[in-house]
C-alpha positions in Angstrom: 179.0 208.1 140.2 176.0 206.3 141.6 175.1 203.0 140.0 171.9 203.7 137.9 170.3 200.5 139.3 170.5 201.9 142.8 168.3 204.9 141.9 164.5 204.4 141.8 163.1 204.6 138.3 166.4 203.7 136.7 167.7 200.3 135.5 166.3 197.6 133.3 162.7 198.1 132.2 160.1 195.4 132.8 159.5 193.4 129.6 156.1 194.1 128.0 153.4 192.2 129.9 155.6 191.4 132.9 156.0 192.9 136.3 159.5 192.5 137.9 159.5 193.2 141.6 161.8 192.9 144.6 160.7 190.3 147.2 162.4 189.4 150.5 164.6 186.7 149.0 165.5 188.5 145.7 163.5 189.4 142.6 160.6 187.7 140.8 158.6 188.3 137.7 154.9 188.0 137.2 153.2 187.5 133.8 150.4 190.0 133.8 148.2 188.0 131.3 147.9 184.8 133.4 149.5 185.4 136.8 152.4 183.0 136.4 155.5 183.9 138.5 159.1 182.8 138.6 161.9 183.4 141.0 163.4 184.3 143.2 166.4 185.5 141.2 169.5 187.0 142.9 169.3 190.2 140.8 166.8 192.3 139.0 168.8 191.9 135.8 168.4 188.1 136.0 164.7 188.4 136.6 164.3 190.7 133.6 166.3 188.2 131.5 164.2 185.3 132.6 161.0 187.2 131.9 162.3 188.1 128.4 163.1 184.4 127.8 159.7 183.3 129.0 158.1 185.9 126.7 159.7 184.3 123.6 159.1 180.7 124.8 
């Protein structure tokens, strides 16, 4: 079975108000409201978790 994270459109969803995207050295998140960014993170899951943590901070 294929890992769902390897198929486009499958995997962890972006937290509300954040964009999680792949960059040359990993993944990063961008806050849509103010343009803040963080990363790179080694995996998409870690970028999503960091965005969720930022969301509640």
